[in-house]
N, C-alpha and C positions, 0 to 999 in steps of 0.2 A: 797647240794642230792634236787634234783627232784623223788618225789615219785608221786602212784598212787595215791591212795584212803590217804586221810587227817588226818593231825597226834592231832590236837592241835581241842578238843571244837568246839567249833563257826563251822569249814570247815566243820566237822564230822554233823553239825545241817544244814547248807547250803547245803550238800550233801544231807540230808534226804528230806529239802524243796523242791528243784528240783526234785528231784526221783516224790515228793507227786505233786506237778505242773503239772509233767505231765500224772500223776494218772487218774489226776480232769481234763486231757484236754481228755482222753481215755475215761474217767466219761462220760462228757459233746458232746462225738463223738456218741456213741451206743444211748445216750437215744432221742439222733436227729433223730435216724435210727430208733430206736423203734418206734415214735412218729410220723406220717403225719401233716403233715409240712400248718396250716391253712395258707392263707393270708389274714391281716396279721394278723400273733399269736398272743394271748388276752388269756390274761388268767393262766394257770397253763402252756400254750404252752409255753405264752413271757418269764414264769419263768423260762421250765424249762433251755431254750436255751439261758438265759441270767446269769442268779444265778452264773452255773458253769464259766462261762469263767471267772468274777470276780476274783471269789477267784481264781482259775488257774493264773492267770496274773498278779493277788496282789502277790500273794509261789511264782509265776518265778520272778519278783522284789522283793522277798525280800528275797529271796536266794544268789542273785546279791549280794543287797547291802550286804550281811554277809559275802561273801566266797571274797569280796574285804576288806573289815576289814578287815577276817583272812591272807588274802595277806601282806596288808600292815601293818600292828600293829601288825602280833603277828608269821609274817614272815612265814607261811606254805607254801610250795613253791610246794603243788599235783597239776598233774596234772589237775584228777576235777571237781580239784575250781578255776582255766584256764577259763575250760570250764560255769563250772557254771556261771560264774560271762560276760560270750560273752553269755550267754542263760539269763541273766539279763540285758543287753545290748540289744537285744535286744525287751524284754518283754520294755523292756521302751520303745524304737525304735515305737512300734508299737499303747503305749498306747499314743505317742506326734504325732503318725501318723491319729487316729483315732479322736484324736480330731483338730486337722489341714485342713486335707481330706475331703473333702466333696469328697461322694459318691453319 
């Protein structure tokens, strides 16, 4: 049986982590809109742009891992867990892209 919301505790934690990651990315977006963009960013401007991004991507990747554990080990078949696992996979793809592809 497939549900929309997760039934296990680990699945619920994964769902809240992905929501938190999305909120962190929106906070980073609005902080970037509020403060001017000096070239190159230094000091507090650099921290405002970098720290929330690291925290957001780490939260999304952690959510993906916990959702995979919940799906495989706990046999939780929730649609939002599959979406969370996909977002975690895309988070790891973003990290690998930043490490191996130069811009």
